[in-house]
C-alpha positions, -999 to +999 in steps of 0.1 A: -825+731+125-842+710+153-837+722+188-846+690+206-855+696+242-877+667+251-882+660+287-860+635+303-888+614+316-873+579+304-839+583+322-835+560+351-814+569+381-780+553+376-745+553+393-729+587+397-711+594+364-690+626+357-694+647+327-665+640+303-636+662+304-627+656+267-653+660+240-652+641+208-660+658+175-667+636+145-666+644+108-683+625+080-684+630+043-717+620+026-724+619-013-757+639-012-774+663+011-801+636+017-775+612+028-758+640+050-793+646+067-799+608+072-764+605+089-772+637+110-804+623+122-788+589+130-760+606+151-787+628+170-807+596+179-773+584+193-772+614+215-747+636+196-755+669+211-747+692+180-749+681+145-743+703+115-749+696+079-733+718+052-716+715+018-679+700+022-655+727+022-627+723-005-600+750-006-596+747-043-631+760-049-630+790-026-622+822-047-614+839-016-590+813-001-551+813-011-555+776-027-583+788-050-579+766-082-551+745-068-567+711-067-535+695-060-537+709-024-573+700-021-595+670-024-612+674-059-628+638-058-651+653-031-667+680-052-704+680-047-700+659-014-716+671+020-699+673+055-716+663+087-700+672+118-710+663+153-700+668+190-706+643+216-708+656+252-714+626+276-707+613+311-685+584+320-676+566+354-641+572+351-613+582+326-606+546+314-645+542+307-644+574+290-617+565+265-635+530+259-667+548+251-649+571+225-635+541+208-667+523+206-686+553+194-661+556+167-669+523+155-706+530+156-700+564+137-683+546+110-711+521+106-736+550+103-714+566+076-710+533+056-748+526+058-754+561+039-727+557+013-703+580+031-673+576+055-659+592+085-635+618+073-618+633+103-622+638+140-608+650+171-608+649+209-603+681+227-608+694+263-642+706+270-638+743+273-615+744+240-639+723+221-671+743+231-654+776+224-643+764+189-675+747+178-689+764+145-727+760+146-732+769+109-756+744+094-769+732+127-794+704+118-798+690+154-793+703+188-801+685+220-803+699+254-779+683+279-802+660+299-815+645+266-781+641+253-770+624+284-799+600+284-795+589+248-756+586+253-762+563+284-786+543+263-760+540+236-733+532+260-753+504+276-751+485+242-714+488+240-693+456+246-674+457+279-636+466+277-615+435+272-598+424+302-561+431+301-542+397+294-517+386+321-484+399+316-465+376+295-428+369+297-408+387+270-401+366+239-369+347+245-337+359+230-305+342+228-279+351+254-253+373+243-221+355+244-199+384+236-200+422+236-218+437+205-207+468+188-229+500+187-257+495+162-247+525+143-213+508+135-232+478+122-254+500+100-224+518+086-206+483+080-236+470+062-240+501+041-203+498+030-209+461+022-239+470+001-218+496-018-191+472-025-216+447-039-241+468-057-222+501-066-241+532-061-263+532-029-297+546-028-298+580-010-316+566+020-289+538+026-258+561+017-271+588+044-261+564+071-224+566+061-223+602+071-251+606+096-240+625+127-230+601+154-243+625+181-280+620+168-279+584+176-266+580+212-278+544+216-291+515+198-328+523+203-322+557+186-306+540+157-337+516+154-360+545+154-340+562+126-340+530+105-378+528+110-385+564+102-363+565+074-380+535+057-416+543+066-420+578+078-451+579+101-461+546+088-463+558+052-442+543+020-422+567+000-402+563-032-370+554-012-387+528+009-378+498-014-342+509-016-339+507+023-350+470+023-315+454+014-301+475+044-326+462+068-325+426+056-287+426+058-288+440+092-315+414+103-289+385+094-257+404+104-236+386+131-227+418+151-263+428+156-280+417+188-307+389+182-334+409+199-326+438+175-325+414+144-362+405+154-370+443+155-355+447+121-376+418+106-407+435+121-398+465+100-397+444+070-432+431+077-443+467+080-429+478+047-442+446+029-478+452+042-481+488+043-501+492+011-525+464+017-528+476+055-536+512+043-562+501+018-578+481+046-579+511+069-594+533+042-618+506+029-649+528+038-635+558+018-623+538-012-656+521-016-677+552-012-655+569-039-652+539-061-614+539-056-594+507-062-578+487-034-545+485-054-512+495-041-494+525-052-463+520-073-441+528-042-460+503-019-457+476-047-420+481-051-415+479-012-435+447-012-416+431-040-382+442-024-393+424+008-402+392-012-369+391-025-350+397+007-374+374+029-364+340+017-326+339+030-340+351+064-367+325+067-342+298+060-325+308+093-355+298+113-338+267+130-310+289+142-333+318+155-343+322+190-380+327+201-381+363+194-366+358+160-390+331+151-419+351+162-408+380+139-402+354+110-436+342+113-449+376+108-425+379+077-438+346+064-473+359+066-463+391+047-447+373+019-471+342+017-442+320+024-462+286+025-433+265+034-430+283+068-466+275+076-458+243+096-430+261+116-453+288+125-479+264+137-454+246+159-445+278+174-481+287+180-485+257+203-461+276+230-491+297+239-528+284+241-544+318+243-537+355+244-522+379+217-494+356+208-519+328+200-540+351+180-511+366+160-494+333+152-528+317+140-533+347+118-497+344+106-500+307+099-533+312+077-517+342+058-484+323+052-505+294+039-525+316+015-558+304+030-581+334+029-608+312+044-587+305+073-575+339+078-610+351+079-619+327+105-589+336+125-597+373+121-633+368+133-620+349+164-595+375+174-620+404+171-649+384+189-626+375+217-616+411+223-579+405+212-577+438+197-595+470+207-625+483+189-606+506+166-582+479+155-610+456+140-612+462+103-641+476+083-663+450+069-656+464+036-619+456+040-605+426+020-598+398+043-560+397+038-556+434+042-577+433+075-559+402+087-524+420+082-535+450+098-546+432+129-514+410+130-495+442+128-514+454+159-507+423+178-471+420+168-464+456+177-471+446+212-439+426+215-415+452+201-409+476+230-392+449+252-370+440+223-359+476+214-341+479+247-329+442+251 
C-alpha cells in the first residue's frame, strides 16, 4: 500500500470550489494482478483518493457463502480476475459541474480499463458520509491525502471538454390535428388484441394479458403506453415474449383509433425492440472484447429484430400520409431495419433542421437505412465531436459502427418522446 502525502506545492490558487457532496466509486475488472495494479496506479495519478486491489469476489467460489458452488448465480467467466475499486473525492464549482465531471471521469476510467485489458464493472455515486462510512479499505494500494487528491483532480478536470451548450428549445414535432375524439388507448389495445386473436388464433401470453388487464391500473393513455413498453422490453431488456408483442405494437401504430402522436411513440417502441441486441452489444463492448465474447444477439434479441423486420414495411409504406412526428419515428424504424428505400425520404425530412439533435438523428438514420457503415461512422463522429450527446452516450471505440450508431440514435430520438406521450 502506498500512502501518498506529497506536499501540494504545485497547486495554484483557483476559483472557490466546494467539496463534492456526492462521491463516486468506480469498480473495474482486470485479467491479472499486474493489470489490476497498473489500473490502480493510473487512477491514483488521476487523483482517485483511495484505490484498492484484490481478487475479484465470486460468490460461487466462497465456501462460507450461501451461493457456494452455484455458478448460475455468479460470474464464472471472471474466475482468476482481479478487482480494482477506487473512490473519487473532489471539488466542483457547482452541482451541474460536479455531474459533468463525474460523467467525463467515467469515460476516462473506461479508457484506463480498456488499455489494461479490463473493463469497468460496476460503480456508484453516493452521499459523502454514506460513501466514506461504507468504504472497505481491504487491499488498499494507493491512499492520497486530500490536498494532493484535490490538486490532481483539478488537473484532470482542466482537461475535460466543457459541457455542451443546451440547444435552444425546439417546437415539438408536428402532429396531425385531431379531427374527432379518440377512445381511450386501452380500448384500442384490447380491440387490436381481439383482431390478432381472430386472425392468428392463440395469442402469446404478453398480448392475451391485455384482454383481461385491470382497467384501474391504466387510468390514462400514458399509463397504457408505459405498460406496453414495459411488457415488451422490461427495463430495456429483451425477453422470450418480446417478439410475440411486436404484432400488437405494429397493429396499434397503424390503427385508426390511436392518436397520431401515440402512433409515433409506438413506432419508437418497435425501434427499441429491433435494436436492443445490437445496442446492448455496443454498450458492453469493453467487457465482451476483454472476455473474448461474441457481439452476437441472443436468440430472443434476434427473434425480436426479425419480428420488427416483418412488421416494418407496411408501416414505412404509410410515410406519405404520416405527420411530422410519425415520419421522424418512421425514419428511426428505417434505420433499425436497413430499409434502403426510405433513405431519400429520411434525407428530405432532415432538411427541416440544419443543426441540433434532430439533424444529428436523421443523418444517422439515413446512413443506417442505406446500409452505409462508412457514412454512419462519419455521422457518428460528427455527433460525438459536436457534443450532440453527453460523454456517457458516446460509444466505446471497441463497439461496432452500427451498434454504436444505433445506440446514439436511440439517445437522440428519446428526447422527442416525452412531448408525444402526453399529446
